[in-house]
NUZADREN-728893 format. One record per residue (C-alpha): residue in one letter; x, y, z. Coordinates in steps of 0.001 Angstrom, whole numbers, padded with zeros to 6 digits, always signed. Example, Ala and Ser with C-alpha at 12.3 -4.5 7.8 and 13.67 -1.06 7.14 Angstrom:
BEGIN
a+012300-004500+007800/s+013670-001060+007140/
//
This chain:
BEGIN
x+020127+113542+112042/x+021311+112257+115382/x+020585+108717+116344/x+019360+107502+112948/x+022494+107304+110839/x+023696+103910+112025/x+020841+101477+112466/x+023249+098541+112773/x+025403+100347+115332/x+022805+099985+118096/x+021495+096533+117230/x+023036+095091+120392/x+022386+098137+122532/x+024581+101196+123129/x+027625+101569+120892/x+030692+100606+122976/x+033925+101907+121451/x+036834+100258+123249/x+040028+102204+122619/x+043645+102510+123544/x+044218+105755+125358/x+046459+108160+123446/x+046397+105959+120337/x+046120+107834+117006/x+044669+104770+115267/x+041943+104503+117889/x+041308+108254+117619/x+040765+108078+113853/x+038552+105014+114263/x+036436+106771+116927/x+035797+109760+114668/x+034823+107462+111777/x+032465+105439+114013/x+030820+108560+115467/x+030321+110019+111992/x+028661+106790+110939/x+026571+106176+114063/x+025513+109774+114798/x+024703+109049+118495/x+022325+111171+120538/x+024802+111350+123413/x+028465+110541+123958/x+029692+109064+127235/x+033409+109315+127934/x+035629+107786+130560/x+036524+110569+133006/x+035401+112229+136277/x+031713+113296+136150/x+032483+116547+138018/x+034177+117764+134824/x+030956+117737+132752/x+030686+121505+133101/x+034214+121883+131659/x+033414+120038+128399/x+032023+123142+126596/x+035451+124776+126942/x+036714+122312+124344/x+035067+124561+121749/x+037280+127480+122822/x+040206+127928+120393/x+042351+128822+123392/x+042123+125267+124753/x+044867+123484+122821/x+045979+119965+123728/x+047880+118433+125312/x+045820+119444+128323/x+044641+117654+131426/x+041739+117742+133816/x+043127+118642+137224/x+041180+117627+140301/x+042412+118647+143725/x+041029+118557+147215/x+039733+121959+148286/x+041170+121694+151784/x+044396+120024+150651/x+045395+121193+147150/x+048433+118937+147182/x+046079+115962+147013/x+045408+115970+143284/x+044881+113865+140176/x+045233+114449+136432/x+043326+113079+133436/x+045562+113921+130424/x+044320+114377+126839/x+046357+114767+123666/x+045059+115770+120258/x+045394+112105+119248/x+043560+110794+122326/x+040285+109056+121396/x+038541+110706+124369/x+039563+114173+123135/x+038377+113349+119623/x+035019+112259+121080/x+034745+115471+123123/x+035509+117614+120076/x+033040+115682+117919/x+030251+116131+120484/x+030955+119865+120864/x+031056+120404+117100/x+027842+118436+116529/x+025978+119912+119491/x+025571+116489+121082/x+025572+116112+124883/x+028852+114692+126224/x+029274+113366+129749/x+031974+111690+131815/x+031045+108383+133456/x+034088+107213+135438/x+034262+107145+139230/x+033886+110705+140621/x+037063+112519+141606/x+035634+113065+145067/x+036074+109322+145662/x+039303+108979+143690/x+041186+111546+145773/x+039804+110319+149069/x+040574+106730+148096/x+044190+107521+147219/x+044571+109285+150555/x+043441+106258+152513/x+045342+102989+152939/x+045586+101009+149708/x+044666+097750+151329/x+041287+099123+152375/x+039698+097555+149336/x+039356+097982+145601/x+039422+101444+144170/x+039743+103469+141001/x+043037+102810+139356/x+043907+102829+135687/x+044633+099540+134088/x+047409+098934+131620/x+047773+099804+128002/x+044914+100192+125537/x+042453+098094+127419/x+042303+100066+130654/x+040705+103350+131405/x+042598+106598+131477/x+042554+106439+135221/x+043955+109554+136774/x+047609+110212+137246/x+047224+110711+140942/x+049244+113210+142890/x+049931+112622+146539/x+050505+114548+149649/x+054118+115767+149632/x+054487+114454+153138/x+053617+110956+152091/x+056744+110482+150079/x+055026+110247+146720/x+054354+112921+144195/x+052267+113722+141177/x+054195+111208+139164/x+053188+108379+141399/x+051063+105743+139784/x+051137+102286+138395/x+054014+101118+136304/x+052286+099817+133226/x+055248+098893+131106/x+054637+096183+128570/x+054420+092758+130040/x+054844+093840+133617/x+052186+095447+135725/x+052511+096542+139322/x+051293+094568+142223/x+047614+094925+142877/x+046015+095799+146150/x+046615+092214+147206/x+050294+091518+147328/x+050101+087966+145934/x+048029+088924+142868/x+049893+089739+139658/x+048358+092149+137194/x+047852+091085+133618/x+048849+093284+130700/x+046275+092327+128058/x+048212+094050+125293/x+051280+091932+126023/x+049152+088759+126106/x+047596+089498+122708/x+050975+090390+121181/x+052538+087187+122492/x+049631+085168+121143/x+050185+086734+117723/x+053885+085856+117825/x+055215+089344+118647/x+057781+090030+121341/x+056990+093762+121389/x+053399+094787+122286/x+053913+098278+120859/x+054977+096889+117494/x+051988+094527+117429/x+049587+097378+118151/x+051126+099490+115379/x+050762+096669+112858/x+047175+095677+113626/x+045708+099123+114457/x+047851+102161+113710/x+048975+101054+110224/x+045631+099557+109201/x+043419+102566+109764/x+039644+102498+110396/x+037532+099956+108615/x+036899+101103+105064/x+033553+099301+104728/x+032469+098841+108332/x+033755+101509+110755/x+032539+099428+113710/x+034463+096254+112797/x+037740+097192+114552/x+035883+097832+117827/x+033993+094552+117558/x+037258+092639+117065/x+038936+094352+120025/x+035863+093785+122219/x+035866+090066+121353/x+039566+089786+122276/x+039006+091611+125586/x+036030+089370+126408/x+038226+086303+125968/x+040891+087792+128216/x+038388+088777+130915/x+036960+085267+130801/x+040451+083813+131231/x+041943+086265+133750/x+038897+087800+135456/x+039700+091317+136620/x+043372+090695+135756/x+044507+091958+139140/x+042791+095338+138621/x+040448+094959+141556/x+039618+098656+141761/x+038285+098522+138215/x+035273+096595+139517/x+034140+099689+141410/x+034824+101990+138477/x+032892+099728+136103/x+029936+099587+138497/x+029715+103387+138386/x+030011+103363+134589/x+027102+100954+134304/x+024941+103171+136516/x+025706+106239+134390/x+025050+104257+131211/x+021643+103183+132528/x+020774+106824+133252/x+021774+107843+129710/x+019719+105064+128143/x+016662+106209+130082/x+017162+109721+128663/x+018375+109023+125099/x+017485+105399+124427/x+020047+103044+122887/x+021489+105761+120607/x+024355+106308+123031/x+028060+105926+122242/x+030526+105072+125005/x+034243+105790+124536/x+036243+103914+127148/x+039239+101680+127596/x+038792+098418+125706/x+039374+096470+128933/x+036087+097796+130325/x+033864+096896+127327/x+033018+093337+128498/x+032140+094660+131944/x+029785+097290+130489/x+027985+094611+128461/x+027644+092422+131542/x+024111+092031+132876/x+024063+093150+136496/x+021456+094606+138787/x+021344+098184+139981/x+021400+096949+143554/x+024629+095022+143012/x+026346+097980+141395/x+025259+100366+144133/x+026464+097929+146758/x+029982+098172+145322/x+029845+101969+145619/x+028392+102104+149104/x+030654+103494+151804/x+033326+105001+149549/x+035211+107869+151201/x+034668+111411+149928/x+036554+114676+149812/x+035465+118058+148479/x+037163+118700+145144/x+037632+121358+142465/x+038370+120635+138802/x+039810+122677+135951/x+041803+122398+132744/x+045583+122780+132969/x+048319+122652+130294/x+050059+119333+129777/x+053166+118291+127848/x+054143+115489+125514/x+056983+114663+127851/x+054513+113954+130646/x+052437+111794+128300/x+055486+109596+127855/x+055591+106424+129892/x+059130+107290+130992/x+057682+110345+132757/x+055867+108084+135215/x+052394+108304+133671/x+050804+104888+134063/x+048760+104934+130831/x+051587+106698+129018/x+053109+105859+125665/x+056699+105654+124498/x+056541+108133+121619/x+053907+110896+121928/x+055654+113032+119306/x+055604+110174+116805/x+051955+109393+117541/x+051052+113052+117111/x+052761+113028+113717/x+050855+109915+112639/x+047573+111550+113664/x+048235+114844+111846/x+049913+113548+108674/x+047325+113452+105856/x+049464+111057+103788/x+053029+109678+103353/x+053813+109769+107089/x+057297+108245+106724/x+058458+110796+104147/x+057060+113673+106194/x+058651+112347+109377/x+062122+111962+107880/x+061864+115440+106368/x+061122+116776+109838/x+064129+114899+111242/x+066351+116364+108516/x+065160+119877+109399/x+066054+119342+113046/x+069529+118045+112233/x+070170+120907+109821/x+069187+123376+112533/x+071894+121751+114672/x+074486+122387+111907/x+074671+118813+110708/x+075101+118175+107007/x+071897+116530+105761/x+070856+116753+102124/x+067753+115740+100185/x+069638+112668+099016/x+070013+111621+102656/x+066241+111845+103156/x+065483+109876+099987/x+067923+107144+100958/x+066536+107014+104506/x+062988+106547+103162/x+064151+103697+100939/x+065969+102036+103817/x+062932+102313+106135/x+060634+100763+103537/x+063120+097969+102860/x+063433+097185+106563/x+059627+097091+106904/x+059396+094621+103998/x+062124+092416+105434/x+060406+092389+108820/x+056982+091653+107368/x+055354+094896+108449/x+052637+096661+106429/x+054339+100055+106800/x+057578+101329+108323/x+057067+102015+111988/x+059042+103981+114506/x+061622+101210+114784/x+062324+101170+111037/x+062469+104961+110735/x+064773+105156+113759/x+067126+102588+112245/x+067116+104516+108967/x+067828+107811+110729/x+070712+106289+112646/x+072295+104671+109577/x+071809+107449+107019/x+071152+110808+108652/x+073257+110256+111794/x+075981+108222+110092/x+075752+105476+112709/x+076076+107784+115711/x+073677+107621+118637/x+074479+111174+119782/x+072352+113030+117194/x+069830+110196+117406/x+069308+111012+121081/x+068496+114594+120051/x+065924+113318+117549/x+064338+111142+120216/x+064180+113976+122743/x+062930+116720+120397/x+060711+114775+117998/x+059889+111259+119181/x+058904+112579+122629/x+058754+116326+122018/x+058345+119450+124132/x+054819+120468+123107/x+053022+122425+125837/x+049258+122829+125753/x+047330+126032+126382/x+044297+126828+128506/x+042011+129853+127941/x+041435+132532+130539/x+037805+131477+130790/x+038812+128184+132424/x+038224+128015+136185/x+041328+128885+138192/x+042293+129986+141680/x+042908+133757+142020/x+046627+133180+142457/x+046787+131386+139090/x+045041+134299+137403/x+047457+136808+138916/x+050395+134678+137811/x+049035+134528+134263/x+048574+138305+134250/x+052168+138882+135342/x+053464+136367+132809/x+051771+138361+130056/x+052902+141761+131303/x+056506+140600+131719/x+056457+138666+128415/x+057518+135518+130217/x+055671+132686+128509/x+055767+129207+130077/x+057473+126648+127864/x+057864+122896+128181/x+061451+122914+126910/x+064239+124062+129176/x+065704+127421+128262/x+068190+129825+129769/x+067204+133376+130616/x+069738+136162+131207/x+068431+139090+133259/x+069886+142581+133640/x+068358+143883+136861/x+069019+147489+135877/x+066021+147258+133538/x+062463+147388+134853/x+061244+144366+132874/x+064119+142099+133861/x+063901+143265+137468/x+060198+142374+137476/x+060962+138957+135998/x+063546+138335+138694/x+061142+139280+141466/x+058434+137028+140040/x+060729+134020+139743/x+062118+134493+143255/x+058620+134866+144689/x+057497+131681+142979/x+060518+129810+144358/x+059625+131046+147820/x+056122+129652+147274/x+057514+126299+146184/x+056674+126797+142494/x+059957+125807+140898/x+059408+127258+137436/x+062971+128585+137320/x+066245+127622+138936/x+068976+130263+139333/x+072320+129506+137727/x+075755+131059+137514/x+075916+134123+135281/x+078389+133969+132438/x+080723+136865+131854/x+079754+138844+134963/x+079858+138367+138708/x+077994+141584+139495/x+074761+141624+141454/x+072930+143290+138574/x+072907+140096+136478/x+071046+136847+136982/x+070823+133647+134962/x+067789+131366+135186/x+066947+127969+133737/x+063214+127896+133039/x+060990+124916+132382/x+057276+124631+133015/x+056013+121272+134237/x+052307+120405+134524/x+052503+119652+138224/x+053440+123288+138842/x+049736+124036+138403/x+049165+121973+141530/x+051870+123903+143354/x+050157+127164+142377/x+046859+125832+143695/x+048577+124831+146925/x+050143+128269+147279/x+046723+129868+146841/x+046076+129408+150557/x+048673+132130+151271/x+047047+134880+149208/x+045272+135900+146037/x+048307+137530+144381/x+051852+136317+143972/x+053275+139151+146051/x+050795+138788+148911/x+051161+135004+148968/x+054963+135172+148952/x+054964+137713+151767/x+052627+135642+153933/x+054627+132479+153194/x+057919+134193+154112/x+056553+135440+157420/x+055161+132010+158285/x+058413+130278+157322/x+060424+132692+159453/x+058350+131947+162533/x+058497+128198+161896/x+062229+128088+161062/x+064376+126249+163574/x+067905+126884+162322/x+069484+130310+162285/x+070867+129695+158791/x+067323+129092+157533/x+066230+132503+158776/x+069178+134304+157179/x+068555+132464+153910/x+064931+133574+154134/x+066033+137183+154618/x+068110+136886+151463/x+065137+135457+149577/x+062938+138334+150734/x+065400+140860+149330/x+065719+138966+146067/x+061948+138672+145770/x+061360+142348+146570/x+059350+141755+149745/x+060340+144617+152078/x+057071+144273+153997/x+058097+140792+155143/x+061561+141862+156326/x+060489+143289+159730/x+059051+139943+160801/x+062042+138038+159417/x+064537+140405+161040/x+062779+140202+164412/x+062955+136412+164304/x+066546+136612+163123/x+067589+138863+165994/x+065879+136600+168525/x+067459+133431+167124/x+070903+135016+166849/x+070765+136143+170486/x+069898+132662+171695/x+072141+130606+169424/x+075595+130049+170929/x+076884+127553+168396/x+079659+129217+166402/x+079070+126821+163530/x+075455+127948+163262/x+076492+131599+163401/x+079135+131023+160732/x+076581+129316+158496/x+074153+132193+158911/x+076528+135092+158268/x+077356+134556+154535/x+073725+134605+153374/x+073059+137652+155525/x+076044+139527+154117/x+075173+138575+150546/x+071811+140176+151128/x+073497+143520+151762/x+074821+143534+148208/x+071328+143682+146708/x+070383+147045+148183/x+072030+149174+145496/x+070603+147299+142495/x+067149+146493+143891/x+066649+149720+145839/x+065993+147948+149128/x+066891+149403+152519/x+069328+146991+154147/x+070114+149009+157273/x+068525+146497+159634/x+070399+143664+157955/x+073678+145528+158346/x+073172+145925+162069/x+072382+142255+162602/x+075240+141149+160346/x+077793+143282+162177/x+076659+142003+165556/x+076710+138432+164278/x+080264+138881+163003/x+081409+140215+166373/x+079978+137176+168160/x+081770+134887+165732/x+085051+136691+166473/x+084628+135979+170177/x+083540+132369+169909/x+085613+131078+166994/x+089014+130513+168707/x+087597+128419+171571/x+085359+126528+169110/x+088395+125457+167078/x+090034+123627+169992/x+090193+119824+170226/x+088377+118998+166976/x+088573+115672+165191/x+089378+115424+161487/x+085832+115746+160164/x+084927+118576+162511/x+088148+120403+161652/x+087388+120144+157930/x+083900+121492+158520/x+085258+124329+160645/x+087744+125226+157909/x+084797+125713+155587/x+083221+128020+158154/x+086453+130023+158434/x+086594+130474+154655/x+082947+131508+154510/x+083343+134014+157353/x+086490+135438+155747/x+084632+136114+152504/x+081625+137479+154379/x+083742+139875+156432/x+085297+141221+153243/x+081866+141889+151744/x+080566+143284+155004/x+083480+145695+155278/x+082751+146999+151793/x+079050+147326+152570/x+079433+149249+155837/x+080644+152845+155433/x+082989+153911+158190/x+086663+153923+159018/x+088841+152890+156069/x+090492+149529+156093/x+093696+149714+157998/x+092608+152271+160560/x+092102+150741+163971/x+092080+147028+163294/x+095032+147063+160910/x+097120+149162+163247/x+096514+146589+165941/x+097547+143887+163528/x+100656+145773+162513/x+101620+146243+166138/x+101454+142514+166624/x+103641+141760+163613/x+106811+142498+165525/x+105823+140776+168751/x+107032+137386+169868/x+104950+134277+169666/x+103482+134484+173126/x+102945+138216+173002/x+101370+137926+169583/x+098911+135304+170717/x+097875+137261+173758/x+097657+140485+171768/x+095511+138810+169124/x+093148+137372+171689/x+092997+140735+173421/x+092166+142589+170220/x+089587+140035+169190/x+087943+140019+172603/x+087879+143790+172889/x+086429+144186+169399/x+083805+141564+169981/x+082784+142789+173385/x+081151+145829+171883/x+079175+143715+169438/x+077993+141259+172064/x+076374+143960+174134/x+072936+145311+173610/x+074124+148494+171852/x+076604+146821+169501/x+074306+146530+166503/x+073489+150238+166037/x+077187+151076+165557/x+077486+148847+162488/x+077992+151760+160133/x+080877+153097+162243/x+083026+149998+162302/x+083265+148788+158719/x+087048+149053+158593/x+087500+147815+162156/x+085720+144550+161390/x+088431+143510+158981/x+091157+144350+161497/x+089470+142425+164278/x+088948+139458+161963/x+092631+139479+161115/x+093406+139476+164821/x+091219+136383+165208/x+093066+134709+162333/x+096390+135452+164047/x+095081+133813+167195/x+094059+130744+165211/x+097416+130630+163406/x+099307+130463+166712/x+096888+128421+168800/x+098581+125114+169587/x+095389+123199+170375/x+093759+124158+167075/x+093849+121567+164265/x+096626+121955+161745/x+094228+122456+158848/x+092728+125504+160569/x+096102+126957+161615/x+097436+126578+158089/x+094314+128124+156631/x+094536+131123+158939/x+098142+131769+157870/x+097147+131511+154218/x+094241+133958+154581/x+096454+136476+156374/x+099111+136139+153685/x+096587+136617+150881/x+095223+139729+152597/x+098682+141260+152904/x+098371+141245+156677/x+101304+138840+157034/x+104714+139214+155454/x+106208+136433+153391/x+109037+136073+155911/x+106572+135604+158775/x+104584+133075+156752/x+107775+131162+156013/x+108673+131216+159702/x+105255+129842+160697/x+105512+127163+158039/x+108926+126222+159327/x+107513+125835+162834/x+104594+123749+161589/x+106892+121470+159569/x+109608+121149+162173/x+110870+117643+163005/x+109014+117701+166319/x+105608+117970+164611/x+103899+114627+163907/x+103688+114031+160139/x+099858+113809+160041/x+099572+117157+161847/x+102096+118735+159475/x+100259+117350+156461/x+097018+118810+157780/x+098722+122212+158132/x+099879+121965+154503/x+096372+121074+153383/x+094985+124141+155101/x+097724+126429+153804/x+098207+125187+150248/x+094688+123910+149523/x+092181+125891+147510/x+094410+127453+144880/x+097594+127590+146918/x+099617+126132+144066/x+100383+129534+142560/x+101641+130686+145927/x+104190+127856+145961/x+105144+128605+142353/x+105980+132233+143071/x+107551+131807+146511/x+110349+129257+146372/x+111102+129670+150050/x+107766+128137+150931/x+108243+125467+148304/x+111695+124740+149690/x+110328+124346+153200/x+107642+121991+151936/x+110137+119973+149877/x+112580+119676+152783/x+109823+118501+155127/x+108432+115984+152642/x+111827+114424+151939/x+112375+114074+155685/x+109109+112274+156489/x+109936+108801+157892/x+109014+105842+155735/x+106574+104415+158241/x+104685+107754+158414/x+104731+108532+154706/x+101766+106279+153891/x+099717+108089+156551/x+100279+111565+155124/x+100131+110588+151446/x+096291+110735+151147/x+096239+114243+152609/x+098963+115445+150281/x+097380+113863+147223/x+094044+115458+148057/x+095748+118842+148380/x+097839+118768+145208/x+095249+117003+143029/x+093067+120116+143279/x+095677+122218+141423/x+095380+123029+137756/x+097511+120829+135455/x+099692+123798+134526/x+100385+124582+138179/x+101327+120989+138914/x+103620+120935+135909/x+105353+124149+136998/x+105803+122853+140531/x+107342+119711+139099/x+109838+121778+137094/x+110766+123809+140144/x+111241+120732+142291/x+113324+119070+139576/x+115589+122110+139432/x+115776+122269+143202/x+114172+124799+145546/x+115878+128141+145963/x+116166+128333+149747/x+116423+125689+152410/x+115862+126421+156083/x+118974+126836+158126/x+121355+126818+155183/x+122540+128749+152167/x+120546+128973+149031/x+120908+126023+146777/x+120688+126949+143114/x+120493+124559+140239/x+121139+125282+136604/x+118793+127779+134995/x+115719+126250+133456/x+114101+128090+130527/x+111098+130017+131792/x+112256+130130+135428/x+114566+132638+137071/x+115713+133460+140552/x+115203+137198+140085/x+112465+139193+138347/x+113125+140389+134800/x+111887+143973+134559/x+112864+144135+130905/x+110213+141606+130039/x+107721+143564+132119/x+108546+146704+130107/x+107907+144782+126900/x+104434+143770+128057/x+103152+147237+128967/x+102855+148730+125418/x+100854+145725+124256/x+098548+145985+127270/x+098044+149694+126605/x+097065+148922+123031/x+094653+146169+124081/x+093059+148314+126792/x+092724+151339+124476/x+094665+153759+126673/x+095349+157213+125228/x+098763+157904+123800/x+099004+160861+126201/x+099609+158404+128979/x+102964+157567+127465/x+104250+154361+125963/x+108004+154921+126190/x+109837+153831+129306/x+113350+154740+130293/x+116017+152254+131148/x+116424+153568+134692/x+113568+152831+137091/x+113341+154975+140188/x+111031+154293+143106/x+107766+156259+143062/x+107704+159549+144814/x+107133+159161+148490/x+108254+155542+148722/x+110355+154980+151823/x+113820+153491+151792/x+112561+150631+153868/x+109986+149858+151233/x+112527+150026+148466/x+114836+147635+150292/x+112231+145079+151243/x+113358+141685+149949/x+111090+139707+147718/x+109171+142727+146430/x+108867+143514+142748/x+109440+146854+141061/x+107022+147857+138335/x+108683+150288+135933/x+107457+153824+135717/x+107991+156633+133208/x+107378+159615+135372/x+104102+161235+136100/x+102424+160187+132882/x+103278+156537+133391/x+101852+156790+136853/x+098399+156905+135305/x+098636+153420+133807/x+095684+151344+134843/x+096031+148825+137602/x+095087+145992+135246/x+098042+146637+132943/x+100588+146940+135748/x+099337+143946+137682/x+099426+141832+134546/x+102985+142897+133931/x+104030+141457+137278/x+103170+137988+136011/x+105957+138242+133466/x+108763+139521+135682/x+109501+136078+137133/x+110534+134606+133791/x+113794+135182+131943/x+114191+135170+128187/x+115280+131813+126874/x+118429+133304+125296/x+119375+136229+127503/x+122041+137059+130026/x+121292+136706+133758/x+119167+139565+135022/x+120747+142467+136835/x+119637+143548+140297/x+116837+146097+140315/x+115210+148364+142813/x+112149+147008+144617/x+109007+148377+146163/x+106894+146947+148913/x+104319+144141+148556/x+101620+146655+149410/x+100204+148730+146574/x+101994+152092+146187/x+100069+155079+144935/x+101541+157893+142859/x+100068+161224+141877/x+100179+162421+138281/x+099407+166085+137733/x+098578+165746+134029/x+096472+162588+134203/x+092705+162178+134215/x+093000+159722+137123/x+095481+160842+139735/x+095199+157847+142011/x+096312+154571+140427/x+098103+151370+141239/x+101710+151416+140054/x+103220+148491+141915/x+101958+145136+143109/x+104058+142699+145095/x+104167+139049+144211/
//
């Protein structure tokens, strides 16, 4: 019978239960006091607008940790949270009231004032703000406008012993818990609270005695320190008193109030209604909405930025749930975690850890082992003194990754409901712990998951972050790192202004972002995001903005930044079924404009600008390669490559003018108004025109050395420049007339970014580099040393070691003189060893599972493939891959290309190699009449 069970409980008026927020001891004591007092109504510290949400606590789908989310209707980013865990005294009071059918109401300052107050200047006066530790209210964890520089984690730092500055800069906040612990002779407030509350339990004879003792201590502190620097609490407490008066008029004195212990003396204080209303007069207001949202243990932790947070929510949850023997149960749980991580932990370890924890508690004068004693026991016994597994225990158990749940019946914006529906249909459940998700976009479910995650990222809801896929570089695979954070609910509410569904909101957001974007690279990145998110309806607007910005932007750097993202977008058409024709047209026209403007833009650059431009050149080179593959048309080597080949035999001046002429002519078509619609007809020509631009850069005297060297390297890697021509250009760049810093910059551009293997396999280039380096004057050596160290430090250790061996032996060729050969070093040879290549092929066939019909026996005589010209066979520096007639011609390109890696090494105990026939550096194709694949790679130059 409500209101009659505890006659002594209401002797002094309403029953005031001062608690520590998120304290399991306080939670157990609250339940015991409510069972004894049987109040007619329960008043709880929290925003009154949430009264209508209290009945949802009876829904089994509402599982803590959860939080009340309040946000401004017109500005969803302005928000505040009131978190509740299963061991929170306020949650226990709510559940008790719902189970007993007793009215429950929130009495703290309304959220309409809290949000408006946080938006205004803090020095405007006192306002609602949570106080520290157990004695303050669970004041909201207030989110802020993203533009203000603070976020949802902003709030007071209520670490033990140190509170933040109050509204008045010269006033220091008091931490009552730290004061009481220090008075009792404790240096750790958390340990003191565990000893006097958590380990003692509720009063066995008088369930109200613990609250009376805490209230007496808080009254003494309020008398000594006043408001303790929590000036906004005066306003909150005035509103609490008004709500308490209203409840007493309705239910009499049989009312229980569950609030922070710090507020109990203020609620007992005799004040007038007029005085309390005067404190509330003139408070700012903002229209708000409230709902329940999932919360996590990690966000309950003080380290997460929550002002009223605790250090160990997982440990406190265990103490609240454990019916008995909490230490034994805890250490058993720790042992299970460590066993799951493949650590050897036996039952004897657990028994010994329990004994050690109890011994430590006795030595330290504690009634029961606390978290400190159990942690020391885990470290010493279960972790064998190592802090590495102990960190795992702290992260997984002491803090924990528990994520609450909210039922569908809870109020939510339409966008949140659509997101929840898609999460269920795609079987993509939000989790508090970080996990990795591998997606195969060829499946409908994984493709839908990818689209949802990309759309949420476009809306600013960072549930998942894309990562690098392991084992595949194809566009049909994606890797995501997923982790749901409570503040993402605010982001979803914010995104609700763009639409009622995820797809509609993402489309509207993409169109708005495209119009508002200022940089060309931002628009191209947005086009890529639209393709990834499956938003073809937004592409017309994005492409129109992209075309307009590209036509007006004359900065080559901006164009070069925009092209890679645009070209990457073309790769998604096949897998995602998206029409990328418009993108192809814009990308081709953009590439042509870069070809025209790049050579002049590379003139007269300082060191930093040259390094940045080198990055642009690399990015454009990769983009052109992808673009050429994406645009059907003339095969590579048709028009552009013929122009490049014609230049190969020209002199320096003729070559430069020819390159500029080819680049200008190719780009002129793209710069005009009708250049874009011919994108599908010039796929192969783009590569040729780009190579012509690289030749111009390689020979342009006013271009920085790092760019000239990079251009030569890219041409050499593409096979558009012979090794002899590359050696000649290197010789010119490293000639005695070139200043050492400029020569070092050329080397950085040429040999940087994986160029070590090139020097390993081409001793002529290494000889040129060695000769130049040994000839650098002493006074200039210190200037070029940083550049050289930066270049060579990027090589793999094995490459550096091989280069050291080659230099110790002595380079093979020196410019202007005869070859200088040193004694043979095991593993290095001047000529390729085709015998070793023959020995590799059978093993590769076996590993690759090739049919025996392809042939595994190779003759001793190796003839050039049919159709190979004499000029090709006589080309110096090329490597001959052995063949066994037509059947050997069907060997896969992977086996033959791997064999070339072995032909540069001689057996450790073999005679010098004999001269062999050679084929050209370019791949040579042979036709096999009896093979399943009649077009295969049989020779690769080195």
